[in-house]
C-alpha positions in Angstrom: 21.7 3.9 4.1 21.6 1.4 1.3 22.5 2.8 -2.2 20.3 1.0 -4.7 16.6 0.2 -4.6 17.5 -3.5 -5.0 19.7 -3.5 -1.9 17.0 -1.7 0.0 14.4 -4.1 -1.1 16.5 -7.0 0.1 16.5 -5.6 3.6 13.0 -4.3 3.7 10.9 -7.4 4.0 9.2 -9.5 6.6 8.6 -7.9 9.9 10.8 -4.9 9.0 8.4 -4.2 6.1 5.5 -4.7 8.5 7.0 -2.0 10.9 7.7 0.3 7.9 4.1 -0.1 6.6 2.8 0.7 10.1 4.8 3.9 10.1 3.7 4.8 6.6 0.1 4.8 7.7 0.7 7.8 9.9 3.9 9.4 8.7 3.7 12.6 10.9 3.2 10.7 14.1 6.2 9.4 16.2 6.1 5.8 17.3 7.7 4.1 20.3 9.0 0.6 20.7 6.2 -0.5 22.9 3.5 1.0 20.6 4.9 -1.0 17.7 5.1 -4.1 19.8 1.5 -3.9 20.9 0.0 -2.8 17.6 1.8 -5.4 15.5 1.6 -8.2 18.1 5.3 -8.8 18.5 6.4 -11.1 21.3 8.6 -8.5 23.0 9.7 -4.9 22.8 13.2 -6.0 21.7 11.7 -7.5 18.5 10.1 -4.1 17.7 13.3 -2.3 18.6 15.4 -4.5 16.4 13.2 -3.8 13.4 13.0 -0.1 14.1 16.8 0.0 14.4 17.0 -1.8 11.1 14.9 0.9 9.5 17.1 3.5 11.2 20.2 1.9 9.6 18.5 1.9 6.2 18.0 5.6 6.6 14.2 5.4 6.5 13.5 6.6 10.0 15.0 8.9 12.5 15.2 8.5 16.3 14.6 11.4 18.7 16.3 11.9 21.9 13.2 10.7 23.7 13.5 7.3 21.9 10.6 7.9 19.5 11.0 7.0 15.8 9.9 9.3 13.0 9.4 8.4 9.3 12.2 10.2 7.4 11.9 8.8 3.9 9.2 7.1 1.9 10.5 4.5 -0.6 8.6 2.5 -3.2 10.2 -0.9 -3.3 8.7 -4.3 -3.5 5.0 -4.4 -2.9 5.1 -0.8 -1.8 5.4 0.3 -5.5 1.8 -0.6 -6.1 0.4 1.4 -3.2 -0.3 5.0 -2.7 -1.4 7.0 0.4 -4.8 8.5 0.8 -4.7 10.3 4.1 -4.0 7.5 6.7 -4.8 4.7 4.2 -2.5 2.9 1.9 -4.5 1.8 -1.1 -3.5 -0.1 -4.2 -2.9 2.2 -7.2 -5.2 0.1 -9.3 -8.2 1.1 -7.2 -8.4 4.4 -9.1 -8.6 2.6 -12.4 -11.1 0.2 -11.0 -13.4 2.9 -9.7 -13.0 4.9 -13.0 -13.9 2.0 -15.3 -16.8 0.9 -13.1 -18.2 4.5 -13.0 -17.8 4.8 -16.8 -19.5 1.4 -17.3 -22.4 2.4 -15.1 -22.7 5.8 -16.7 -22.7 4.1 -20.2 -25.5 1.7 -19.2 -27.6 4.5 -17.7 -27.1 6.9 -20.7 -27.3 4.5 -23.6 -29.8 2.0 -22.3 -29.7 -1.7 -22.7 -30.6 -2.4 -26.3 -29.0 -5.4 -28.1 -27.2 -3.5 -30.9 -23.8 -4.7 -31.8 -22.3 -1.4 -30.6 -23.8 -1.8 -27.1 -22.8 -5.5 -26.8 -19.2 -4.8 -27.8 -19.0 -1.7 -25.5 -20.4 -3.7 -22.6 -18.1 -6.6 -23.1 -15.0 -4.3 -23.1 -16.4 -2.4 -20.1 -17.0 -5.6 -18.1 -13.6 -7.1 -19.0 -11.8 -3.9 -18.0 -13.7 -3.7 -14.7 -13.1 -7.4 -14.0 -9.3 -7.1 -14.7 -8.8 -3.9 -12.7 -10.8 -5.2 -9.7 -9.0 -8.5 -9.8 -5.6 -6.7 -9.6 -6.8 -4.3 -6.9 -8.0 -7.2 -4.7 -4.9 -9.2 -5.4 -2.7 -6.3 -4.3 -4.8 -5.7 -1.3 -4.2 -9.3 -0.1 -0.5 -8.8 -0.5 -0.2 -5.8 1.7 1.9 -6.4 4.8 -0.8 -5.6 7.4 
């Protein structure tokens, strides 16, 4: 296993990150080489086996006697730092802020009406700006996800 997060991040990229992401989506389920090959569209089972063995050498997965791989450890390096798991889904952390600010903006507009007082205009400007920034960051991270 690699010692520092920087070393781990250097090895956990490309197709290896893709395999790790696949395993993070269902951490309790064992995966086989052929399953990884089919689901991720690798050209052969040996490519999937290579990346699973790489994860094994990094100490992130364990291999059973039956040849199945289990997720052993979850690490937050690289793009993974910005995602969190919700059940089977890996979602950008910013989605919580995006939904919160959007909900607050909608609630504000429903409760306080749409008059053109200076207070309302400033509150709406800040609300729309916050929503726009957080949704932009959420979508940008979503596009960077490995799968």
